[in-house]
N, C-alpha and C positions, 0 to 999 in steps of 0.2 A: 434614512436615519437608523432604522433597525433592519438587519438582515439575518434571518435564520437560515443557515445553509446546511442541509442534510444532517440534522441531528438525530441520533438514535439514543434511546434510553432503555436501560435494563433495570429489573427489580429482582431482589433475592427472595425466593419463596421456598421454604423448607429445604434449604441447601442447594436449590437450583436457581440459575440466573435466566430469567425470561425477558425477552425483548418486548417492550410495550410501545415504543415509538420507533418508527423506521423511516429514516431519510426525510424527515419533515423539513420543508423548505418554503419560505415566503419572505417578502420584504415589505417595508412600510416607510413611506416618506413623511417628511415634516408636514403636518396639517392634514394627513390622511386618516380616514377611519377604515380599518380592516375588520370585517366580521369573520371570526373563526367559528364555523358551524359544525355541529355534530351531536349525535345522541349520546346518552350516558355510556361511558366506557370506550368512546372513540379515541380518547387521548388528548382532547383539547385542553383540559385543565392541567394535565401533566406537562403539556407544552408550555403553558403559562408559568407553572412552577419552575421549569427549567430556565426560562427566560429571566425570571426574577431571582434565581439562585436560591429557591426555597424547596427544592426536592427533599423528600424524607431521606433519612440515612440509609434506608434499604434500596434507594434508587440512585443511579448515576448515569451521567451522559457518557457514552462510549465512543462517539464519533461526531464530527461536525463542528461548526462554529456558530456563535451568536454574537454578532457585531453591533454595537451601539456607536454610531459614528465610526471612529477608527479603533475602538477598544473592544477586545474580545472578552465578553462577560464571563466566559468559562474559565478564564485564567486569573480572575480577580481574587485577591486574598480577602479574608473575612473583614478586616478593618476597612478596606476600600468599599466593600459592599455596604457597610453601615453608613458610609458617607454618601454613597450613591442613592440608596433607597430613600424615597420621599424627597430627595433633592433633585437629581437628574431624572429618576424614574419613580413612579408611584403606582400603587395597586388599589383598586376598589373591589373589595371582596363581595361575595354573595351575601354573607352574614355580617352586618356592620359590627356586631358585638364581638367578632373575632379580632377586631383591632381597637375597640374602645374599652377603656377601663370603667366598669360599672361604679367604682367608688370615687372617681374623679369627675369634677365638673367639666362640662364640654369646653368651656373657655380655657381652662388649665391645660387640657389635652391639645388644643390647637396651638396655644402659646408655647407649650413644651416642644411640639413638633417644629415650630418656627425657630426657636432658640437653638435647638439641637443642630440645625444645619446652617445657622448664621449667628455664631456667638457674639459678633460685633454689634448686633441690633439691640436696641434697648427693650426692656420688658414692656414698657408703655407702647412703643411702636408695634411690637408683636401683638399686643392686645388689640390695638386699633385695626391692624390688618385682619385679625381673627374676626372681629366684629363686622368689618366691611364684607368679608367673604361670606359670612353667614347670611347677610342680607342679599348678596349676589346670587346665592344658591337657593333663594326663595324662602328663607326662614324669617318670619316677621318678628318684630320687637327684638332685634339681634342683641342689643345691649343687655336686656334682661335675660335673654336666653343663654348668654355666656355663663351665667351662674347656675344653669340647670344641670341635672344629672341625666345620663342616658335613658333611664327608665321613665323619664318625664316626656320623652318624645315618642311619636308613632314610628312604625317601621319605615314609612316613606321619608319622614323627617330625619331619622337616623341615617338613612342612606345619603341624604343631602349633607349631613354633617361630615360623613366620611369623604364625600366628594370635596368638601371645603378643606379637609385635612390633606387630601391628595394634592390640591391646588396651591396650598399656602406657600410652597417653596418653588412655584413655577416650574414643574418638571417638563422635560422635553418629550417624555413618553409616559403614557398611562396605560396600564393593563386593567381592564374591567372584566372580572370573572363572574358572569351571570349575575350582575348586580340587581336585576329586576325580577329574578326568578321567584322570590317569595312575596312580591308585591301584587296588589290588585291592579287591574288594567289602567285605572286612572292614574295611580301613583307611578306605575311603570312608564306610561306615556310621558308623564311629567319629568321623570329622570332622564329619559332619552332626549326629550326636548332640551333639557338643561345641558346634556353632554354635547349636543349639536352646537349650542351657543358657545360652550367652552372651547370646543374644537375650532370654531370659526374665529373667536376672539383672540385666543392665545396661540393658535397654529400648533397645538399640541398633537403629536401622533397618538392615535388611540387604537389599541387592539381590543375589540369587543367580543368576548367569548360568550356564545349563546347556543341554545337549542331552539329558540323561538324564531322560526322563519318568518312568521307573519309580520312581526314588528320591524323587519329590516327594510321594507319598502320605503324608499326615500331617506333612509338613514345612513346606510353604508354602501358606498359605490364600489368598494373592493371587498371580495368575498373569497374565502377558502373553506372547502368542505373536507372534513376528516371522516375516515372510516377505517376501523381496525388498525389504528396507530399510524396511518398514513394520510397525507393530504392527497385527495383523489381529484380535486378540481379547484382551479384558481382562475378568477376573472375580474377585470374591471367591468362592472355591470353598466351597460348602456340602457337596457330595458329590464325592469323587474320581472317581466313576463317571459323573456326570451333569452335567459342567460344559461340555462341548464343543458349540459351535454352528457354528463355521466348518468347512466341509468339509476344509480343510487340516489343522486341528487333529485332527479325527477320523481323517484319513488317517495322521497321525503315530502315533496310539495303535493303530490297527489293524495297523500294520507292526511292532509290538513282538513279540518272540518269546514264545511260550507254552510253558512247559516241559511242560504237559500234552498238547501236540499234537506230539510228536516225529515227524519224518519227513514233515511237511507243509510246503509252500512258504509263505513269509511273504507276506502281501499287500503290494503296493507301490503307490506313487503313480506313475501313468504320466507320462512326459515328464521334463523337466528344469526347474529354476528359471531364470528369465530372467537374462541377464548384467547386471551393474551398469551403469546408464546406458542400457539397452536395454529399458526397461519397456514392456509393451504398454499400449494405451489401456484405461482402466477398471481392472478387477480384474486384478492381476498373476497371480493363480492361475487365472483363467478358462480359459486354454488347456489346463490339466490337470484341470479340474473337470467331473465328470459332471452337475452341477446347473446349469452355466452357461447363461444365456439371452442374448438380444440386449441386454437391459438391462445385463448385466455388462460390455458394451463401453463403456458411458458411465462417467463419473467416479463412483467408489464412495465414499460418505460413511459414516463410522462411525455405527452405529445403536445405540441403547440398547434392548435387547430384554427386559430384566428389571432389577430393582434391582441395582446394582453389576455389571452385565454388559453389555459393549459388544462389538460385532462389526462388522467392515468387510466386509459381505456383504449382498446383496439377497435371497438365497435361503438363509438360515441353516437348519441342521438343526432339525427340530422346529417350524418355522414355516411349513410348506407341504408 
């Protein structure tokens, strides 16, 4: 359904054009969940903005294609984007208030979203669909809650409202940009459970952008890891414990806290990621990698090391 094929993105900074995404590529089929993983600054949110046609004016896609079915999203005029967003595709942001109007009742915002993409539907029918969706996403007393304002909901409930808004036009593809980052673990687990149900029921393709590796076990069978503006590993995960081949991916997992080892220091990855536009030759992770060789200073091409497993590394774990 969605194919991101070697897109690169640049940004204008003080008269200079810096490359911040480099040949990012992955695909997503109908009904799949793909987790796009990376720390802050890795490029995952910029990738999401490029897919949704929401890059800031200082950024532009300089190469590659983004295909939704047979349509190249990079060539769409603004008018077509307005029709497509929340109709064929939808976004669930990290901050619900970035898409909700604090001065409008929740019901009105849901109804407006429905009517905007299906002018032929009656207002009463749109209202009934809004009420039913609030119930389906776990908001009790849905009829009464239609009259509530955003400030009358908790953070977890607001995220459920935004999910209902994303679903109301039955999109083919949903992009969720760290939607649980500001929620407590209980609410975050509830949102992820809800998204699994949505994915299973509607067969909606879901791109889940996150830095929370722990929560992915049992959630996303397809994963792509980003570092320094590149996808460095992609795999259809068979085992949550044995899918990592890139040294950076393993470093991320090793640095996770273990509740069974209280009082011990967390392992860390030495050094710092390179600054955007100041990429080293060859592998961007090589200056921090204990497995780096002279060959890592050359251009690193993505390698297929197993069925449905690709890694941008000449010394992947388990291969030498």
